[in-house]
C-alpha positions in Angstrom: -30.5 140.8 -31.5 -27.5 139.2 -30.0 -25.3 141.6 -27.7 -22.0 142.2 -29.7 -20.4 142.6 -26.1 -20.8 139.5 -24.4 -18.4 138.1 -27.2 -16.4 141.0 -28.4 -14.8 141.8 -25.3 -13.2 138.3 -25.0 -12.5 138.3 -28.7 -10.4 141.8 -28.4 -8.8 140.6 -25.3 -7.4 137.7 -26.8 -6.6 139.6 -30.1 -4.4 141.9 -28.1 -2.7 138.9 -25.8 -2.0 137.2 -29.0 -0.7 140.3 -30.7 1.8 141.0 -27.8 2.7 137.5 -27.2 3.9 136.9 -30.7 6.0 140.1 -30.6 7.2 139.6 -27.6 8.0 136.2 -27.0 8.2 134.8 -30.4 10.2 137.0 -31.6 8.3 137.1 -35.0 8.0 140.3 -37.2 4.4 140.8 -37.1 2.7 143.6 -38.8 -1.2 143.3 -37.1 -2.1 146.7 -36.1 -4.2 146.1 -32.9 -6.8 149.1 -33.8 -7.4 147.6 -37.1 -8.0 144.3 -35.1 -10.9 145.8 -32.8 -12.5 147.7 -35.9 -12.8 144.5 -37.9 -14.3 142.9 -35.1 -16.6 145.7 -34.4 -17.6 145.4 -38.2 -18.4 141.4 -37.9 -20.9 142.2 -35.1 -22.8 144.7 -37.3 -22.4 142.1 -40.5 -23.6 139.1 -38.5 -26.7 140.3 -37.1 -27.4 142.6 -40.7 -26.9 138.5 -42.5 -29.9 136.9 -40.4 -32.4 139.9 -40.3 -31.8 140.2 -44.5 -32.4 136.5 -45.2 -35.3 136.5 -43.0 -36.7 138.9 -44.8 -35.6 137.8 -48.3 -36.9 134.3 -47.6 -40.2 135.5 -47.5 -40.4 136.7 -51.2 -41.9 135.2 -53.8 -39.6 132.7 -56.4 -39.7 134.8 -59.3 -38.2 138.1 -57.7 -34.8 136.4 -57.9 -32.4 138.2 -59.2 -34.7 141.1 -60.0 -34.4 144.8 -59.2 -38.3 144.2 -57.9 -36.7 142.2 -55.3 -34.9 145.2 -53.7 -38.2 147.3 -54.2 -40.1 144.5 -52.2 -37.7 144.3 -49.8 -37.5 148.2 -48.6 -40.8 147.9 -47.3 -39.7 145.6 -44.9 -38.5 146.9 -41.3 -36.2 144.1 -40.5 -34.3 144.4 -43.8 -34.1 148.2 -43.7 -32.4 147.7 -40.1 -30.2 145.2 -41.6 -29.0 147.5 -43.6 -28.0 149.8 -41.1 -26.1 147.5 -39.3 -24.4 146.9 -43.0 -23.6 150.4 -43.5 -22.0 150.0 -39.9 -19.9 147.2 -40.5 -18.6 148.6 -43.6 -17.7 151.9 -42.1 -15.4 149.8 -39.7 -14.1 147.9 -42.7 -13.2 151.4 -44.4 -11.4 152.4 -41.4 -9.3 149.0 -40.6 -8.3 149.0 -44.5 -7.0 152.3 -44.3 -3.8 151.0 -41.9 -3.9 147.7 -42.2 -3.7 144.6 -45.2 -6.8 142.7 -46.8 -5.5 139.5 -45.8 -5.7 140.8 -42.3 -8.8 142.9 -42.2 -11.2 140.7 -44.1 -10.6 137.2 -42.6 -11.3 138.6 -39.2 -14.7 139.5 -40.3 -15.5 135.7 -40.5 -15.6 135.9 -36.6 -19.3 137.3 -37.4 -20.5 133.7 -37.1 -19.2 133.5 -33.6 -20.9 136.4 -32.7 -24.2 135.2 -34.0 -23.9 132.2 -32.1 -22.6 132.9 -29.1 -24.0 136.4 -28.7 -27.5 134.5 -29.4 -27.0 132.5 -26.6 -26.1 134.9 -24.0 -28.8 137.0 -25.2 -31.5 134.4 -24.6 -30.2 133.7 -21.4 -28.9 130.5 -21.8 -25.3 128.7 -22.3 -23.9 128.1 -25.5 -24.0 124.1 -26.3 -20.9 122.2 -26.6 -21.3 122.3 -30.3 -21.7 126.1 -30.5 -18.7 126.4 -28.5 -16.4 123.8 -30.6 -17.2 125.1 -34.2 -16.6 128.9 -32.5 -13.5 127.9 -31.0 -12.5 126.2 -34.4 -13.3 129.3 -36.0 -11.3 132.0 -33.8 -8.1 129.2 -33.5 -8.1 128.9 -37.3 -8.2 132.7 -37.5 -5.2 133.0 -35.4 -3.2 130.5 -36.7 -3.8 132.0 -40.3 -3.3 135.5 -39.2 -0.2 134.5 -37.0 1.7 132.4 -39.6 0.7 134.5 -42.4 1.9 137.6 -40.8 -0.2 139.8 -43.1 1.4 143.0 -44.2 0.2 146.0 -46.4 1.4 146.9 -49.7 0.5 149.7 -52.2 -3.4 150.6 -52.6 -3.5 150.9 -56.1 -2.9 148.6 -59.2 -2.2 148.9 -62.9 -5.2 149.9 -65.6 -4.4 146.2 -67.0 -4.7 144.6 -63.2 -7.8 146.2 -62.8 -9.0 145.2 -66.2 -8.2 142.1 -65.7 -9.8 142.0 -62.0 -12.8 143.1 -63.6 -12.9 140.7 -66.7 -12.3 137.9 -64.3 -15.1 138.8 -61.8 -17.7 139.1 -64.9 -17.0 135.8 -66.2 -17.1 133.9 -63.1 -20.3 135.6 -61.4 -21.7 135.5 -65.0 -21.7 131.8 -65.2 -22.8 131.4 -61.3 -25.6 133.3 -62.3 -26.5 131.6 -65.2 -25.9 128.0 -64.0 -27.7 128.7 -60.8 -31.0 129.5 -62.9 -30.6 126.3 -64.7 -29.8 124.2 -61.8 -32.8 125.6 -59.1 -31.2 123.1 -56.5 -28.1 124.8 -56.7 -29.1 128.2 -56.9 -28.3 129.2 -53.2 -24.8 127.7 -53.4 -23.8 128.9 -56.6 -25.2 132.5 -55.2 -23.7 132.9 -52.4 -20.2 131.9 -54.6 -20.7 134.5 -57.1 -21.7 136.6 -53.7 -18.3 136.0 -52.0 -16.5 137.2 -55.5 -18.5 140.2 -55.5 -17.6 140.9 -51.9 -13.8 140.3 -52.4 -13.9 142.8 -54.8 -15.8 145.1 -53.1 -13.4 145.0 -50.0 -10.5 145.9 -52.5 -12.3 148.5 -53.9 -12.7 149.6 -50.1 -9.7 149.7 -49.3 -8.4 152.0 -52.4 -11.4 154.4 -51.6 -10.3 154.8 -47.9 -6.5 155.4 -48.9 -7.9 158.1 -51.5 -10.1 159.7 -48.4 -6.3 160.1 -46.7 -6.0 162.8 -49.3 -9.3 164.3 -49.2 -12.8 164.0 -50.3 -12.0 166.0 -53.6 -9.1 163.5 -54.7 -11.5 160.3 -53.9 -14.3 162.3 -56.0 -12.2 162.7 -58.7 -11.5 159.1 -59.1 -13.2 156.4 -60.7 -13.0 154.3 -57.6 -15.5 154.9 -55.5 -18.1 154.9 -58.1 -17.0 151.4 -59.1 -17.4 150.6 -55.5 -20.7 151.7 -55.4 -22.0 149.6 -58.6 -20.4 146.6 -57.3 -21.9 146.6 -53.8 -25.0 147.3 -55.2 -24.6 144.3 -57.3 -23.2 142.0 -54.5 -26.4 143.4 -53.0 -28.5 142.2 -55.0 -26.9 138.3 -56.0 -26.8 138.6 -51.8 -30.4 138.7 -51.4 -31.1 136.4 -54.3 -29.2 133.9 -52.4 -30.8 134.4 -49.4 -34.3 134.1 -50.8 -33.2 130.8 -53.0 -32.7 128.9 -49.9 -31.7 128.1 -46.0 -28.5 130.2 -45.1 -26.8 126.7 -44.7 -26.6 126.5 -48.5 -25.1 129.5 -49.2 -23.8 131.1 -46.4 -20.5 128.9 -45.8 -19.4 129.6 -49.4 -20.1 133.1 -48.9 -18.5 133.5 -46.0 -14.9 131.6 -47.1 -15.1 132.8 -50.4 -15.0 136.6 -50.1 -12.0 136.5 -47.8 -10.1 134.1 -50.3 -10.8 136.6 -53.0 -9.8 139.5 -51.2 -6.4 137.9 -50.4 -5.9 137.1 -54.0 -6.2 140.5 -55.0 -4.2 142.0 -52.4 -1.3 139.7 -53.0 -1.8 140.0 -57.3 -3.0 143.4 -57.4 -2.2 145.8 -54.3 1.3 143.8 -53.4 0.5 143.0 -50.1 2.7 140.3 -48.6 1.9 137.1 -46.3 4.6 134.9 -45.6 5.3 132.2 -48.3 7.6 129.9 -46.8 6.8 126.3 -46.8 6.0 126.0 -42.9 4.0 129.1 -43.1 2.3 127.6 -46.2 1.2 124.7 -44.5 0.3 126.9 -41.6 -1.9 129.1 -43.5 -3.7 125.9 -45.2 -4.6 124.7 -41.8 -5.8 128.1 -40.3 -8.1 128.7 -43.5 -9.3 124.6 -43.4 -10.3 125.0 -39.5 -12.0 128.2 -40.5 -13.9 126.3 -43.3 -15.0 123.5 -41.3 -16.1 125.5 -38.4 -18.0 128.1 -40.8 -19.8 124.8 -42.3 -20.8 123.7 -38.8 -22.0 127.0 -37.9 -23.8 128.1 -40.7 -26.4 125.1 -39.7 -27.2 127.0 -36.6 -27.4 130.3 -37.4 -30.9 129.9 -38.8 -32.3 126.2 -38.9 -35.2 127.1 -41.4 -36.7 130.7 -41.6 -40.6 129.0 -42.2 -39.7 126.9 -38.7 -42.1 127.6 -35.6 -41.4 128.3 -33.1 -37.9 129.8 -33.2 -35.4 127.7 -31.9 -32.6 128.3 -29.4 -30.1 129.2 -32.1 -32.5 132.2 -33.8 -30.3 135.0 -33.2 -32.9 137.6 -33.9 
């Protein structure tokens, strides 16, 4: 597995430097808790390694198990898949901590840096230097994240929503994810892509429920246990896990990972704005910068996704192998 510290320390220092520079020299009102940044980067490192471990295990399963509970029953027998889940729990824990004092629009996009951990960390772990393509695509992702966060200046809102807002969110989620699943079964060639889209939506909703649960825990476990939110979080997380593994099982990571990785933060940002009243800058110049930043992240993610795992069935392992 890649060493997270090889890339984590430079990224953390870059985040601290960017935060200090923006607040001191640009005189910009930036609401970016440094602790949340560090927690997000640590969570991204966990999720990055977990993604590859789970995809390799899921890819080995029979096609007829797609979208069936039997797929998870088979996967729990895989040590590789179970290790991926342990890392998933670590990533979730860091995300929960970060969302207790930062906005969805800050925390969730930072988790995209997990791809950078995968690529650059794998290169150092295998005793080689990252290629120019790896460095270029990784730099594009990091630069895009810095531009988006610096320009949007994400600020926290109220970690709750009206009953009508929750109903609208869950109804929209059911329609969008349901359509992805139905079309995926009718179009096998697009299955991995469509299931990746559905997973991104579910993970965005999961992030919003995680934020709400984290704030409930601030008032004690009893307060959280008395609310419906943690139970809804568990259900949505399990459904997201099933859809995610089905996307991995349906094809190579390059087909599902880009839409999953980019879709999650976009959905989370929208939920933060519409349900939680979180704020991002909305001036004309800020919107242009936000679009440019997200576009850079998207391009970088697409390129990196082609380097993470060339083909699980390929032999021998290539330098891009991160396990």
